[in-house]
N, C-alpha and C positions, 0 to 999 in steps of 0.2 A: 148700042147696049140695050138689052131687053129689060123689061120690068123685073123679071125674075133675077137677073144679074144685079140690078140696082139694089133690090131688096137684100140679096145676099151680102153685098158690099156694105150696105147701110147698117147691118147688124141691129135690127130694130129692137131686139130683146134687151139690148143694153141701154136704150133710151129711157128706161124706167128711172134711171138715176137722175135724169133731168125732169121727168114728169112728176116724181114724188115731191121735190122741193117746190115745184110750180103749184101743185095742189095744196100743199100746206100754206104757201104764201097767199093763195086765193082765200082759203078758209080763215087765215089770220086776219086778212082785211075785213072779211065779213063779220067775224066775231068781235074784233077790237074797234073797227071804225064803222060798222053797219053799212058797208059799201061793197057792192058786187056788180061788176060790169061784164056780163056774159060774153059779148063780142070781143072786148079787149082781152078777156081771159083766154078765149080760144085762140086768138091771134098770138098772144104771148106764148102759149104752149106750143103752137105751130112753129114759132120762131126758135125756141130753145131746142125743139126736136130736130128741126132742119139743120141747125148749126151743129148739133151733136152728130147727126148723120154725116155732115161734111167732114168733121174731124175723124170719124170712123173710117170713111172712105180714104181720106188722106193717109191715115195710119196704114191701111191695107196697101196703098200705093207705095209708101216708103218701105214697108216690110218686104214687099215683093222686089222692089228695086234693089235693095241691099242684098237680099238673098240671091237674086239673079246675077249681080256683079261678082258674087262669090262662086257662081256656078253650082249653087247648092241644090240638091235634089228636093229640098223642102218646098221649092217653088210650086211643084205639082200638087202639093197638099193645100196650097193657098187658093182662095176663091179666084183670084186673078189668073192663076195658072190652070186650075181645073176647068174654068169656063172659057179659057183662051180669050180673055178680054184685053184688047190693046191698051197699053199704058196711057196713051193719049186720051182714050175714052174715059178711063178712070180719073184722069186729071180734070177733064171737062165736067165730070159728074160732081166732084167735090167743089169745084169752083161755082157751078150753077147752084148747088144746094146752099153753099155759104152766101152767095149773092142774094138769093131769094130771102134767106133769113135776115140779111142786112136790110133789105128793102122793107120788109114787114116791120122790123124793129124801128126803122126811121119813121115809118108811118105812125106807129104807136107813140113815138117821142113827139112828133108834130101835133098829135091829138091830145097829148097830156102836158108834158113839161120837159125842158132840156135836161132836167135832172135824170130822167129815165134814159136819155141818150148816153150820159156819162156812166150810169150803172151798167147798161147793156154793152156799151163799147168796152168798158173795163173787162167784163166777162168774156166777150168775144176776142179781145186782144190776148188775154191769157190763153184761150183756146187755140188761137192761131200760133202763138209763140211756143206752145207745148211741143209741137213737132217741127217748127220752122226756125231757120236761122243757123248760124255756125255752131251755137251751143243751145239746142232746144231745151226747154224746161224739163222735159221728160228724161233728159240725160244728167240731171243735176240732183243734189239732195233736197232741193226745194220743191220737187214735183208734187209731193203729197199736199203741202201747204197751198200751193197755187191752184191745184185741182179742187181742193175743198173750198177755197175762196170763190172760185168761178162757179162751180156746179152746186155749191151749197148756198153761200151768202148772197152772191150776185143774183142768182136765179130767184131765190126766195124774196129778196128785197125788191127786185124788179116786178114780181107778180103782186106783191103787196101794194107797191106804188101805182101800178097800172090800174088797180081797182080803187085806190083811195088817194090819188094824187092831190085832190083838192082839200084833203084834211090832214094828211101826214105832215108832221113837223119834225125835221131831222135835228133834234137836240141830242145831247149826250145820252140821256136816259133812253130815248127811243132807239138810238143806234145800238146801245148796249142790249136792249131787249131783242132787237132784230138778230144780233150776233148769237145770243143764247138760243133763240128759237130756231135758228138755222143750223145749229150744231149737229142734231141727229142725222140729217141728210148729208151734211158736209163730211161728217165722220165716216159714214158708211162708204162713201166714195174714196176717201183717203185710205181707209182700211183695205179696200179692194186693190188700190194701186200699190200700197205697201206690201201686201201679200204677194202680188204679182212680181214686185221687184225682189222680194226675198227668194221666190222660186226661180227667178231668171237671173240670179246674181252672176253666176259664172258666164253665162251667155252674154249678159250686158257688158261685162268687163272686156270680153273679146271684141265687142262692138264699140268700145270706148264710151260706154254709158256708165257713169259713176254715180249711182243713185244712193239714197240714204243708207240702205244696208251695207254698202261698200264702205261708207265713211264711219259708221258707228258699230258695225259688226252685226251678225245675224242675231245673237243673243239679245243685244240691246234693242234691235229692231223689233223683235218679238215682244219685248216688254212694252215698247211704244204701241205696238199693234193691240195688245191687251188693254192698255189704258185709253186708247182711242174709244173703245166701246164703253168703258166706264164713264168717260166724259159725256157720251151720248145720253146715257140714262140720267146722269146728274143734271144735264141741261133740261131734260123733260121735267124733272122735279122742280127746278128753279123757275121754269116757265109757268108751271101750275101755281107755284107760290106767288109769282109776280102777278098772276091773274091774266096773263096774255094767252094762256092755253086754258080751255075749260077744265074744270076739275075732273070731268069724265076721262080726260086723256091720261090721268094717273093709272087707269086700267092697263095702258100699254106697257107699264112696268112689269106686268106679269110675263112678258116675253123674255125677261132677263135670264132665267134659268136655261132656256133653250139656246139663247145666244152664247151664254157662258159655256155650254156643252160644246158648241161649235168652235169657240175660241180654243178650248183645251185640245180638241182634235187637231187643229192646225198647229198649235204650240208643240204637239208631240211629233208631228211629221209635216214637213213643208214640201208638198208635191203638187205640181201643176195639174196632173191628170186626175188626182183623187181628192186631196184635202183642200185645195184652193177653192173648190166649189162652196165650201162653208162660208167664205166671205161674200160670195154672190148671194147665197141664201140669206145671210144676215142683212144684206142691203135691202131686202124686201120685208123680212120679219120685223125690223125695227120701224120703218115708216108707215107700213100699211095699217097696223093697228092705231097709230097716231092719227092717220087720215080718217079712219072710220069713226073713232071716238070723238075726234075734233068736229067732224060733220054733225054727229048726233048732238054733241054739246052746244054747237053754234045754233043748230036748228031749234033746240029746246029753249035757247036764250033769246031767239028772235021773236 
């Protein structure tokens, strides 16, 4: 497998959904605990990105495998088919990527605390079970919840802890604050998955994947989709009130009208080729201003 083929399979552009909660976690530790460990932070980001890549490559493997068994012409539109990559090479690529992520994660846990191991292992386990097993999480109505838990809360908490493991105390108040602070990035990932499941509902049913829109219907799924974003902005307000986010982060609320516009576009028409992109755009529009204002606020406070 060439480097170009690996990059195509990795879908690096999607790893921002793992990088954003990582950066917010790092800033959270700096602002609230006055603790920042550059090396551990870089290794933590590398871990989550490599594991995200491993999941992406495995998704490509499974999508091609299923389509090929159906003798579907769509296989030639997939990266595996276009690049004529042997399936065994694809399998090796996601195994090595996941293994390297696991090794780095274990190193960080040994350097900090076993607590980090359990946080990281929980996130990785969800990631592995998302497409693995007789009933993958991605085929159930719980997919959105577990993706948000893994890519939002677990990544955020791990990055806070890897920087401030010697001062963080996991009491109920702290855990509650972590949950609220992780909601914006959790929600954006959950919204992407829900929008994808709404668009792919008929195809998913054919593949015996019974996701949330199948169980509650498209209309109610769209309502959930809309309220996901409302929850993201409410969580920003609460974190500023709690004092765990700098007051400057309140400026990120100014993005709400634009996000609301994108919500209405998708509510009007659910199409994978056109309106689905609005959820991808929202996944950057919400966290990027948080990160920028958080950094400035933390820097002014230091």
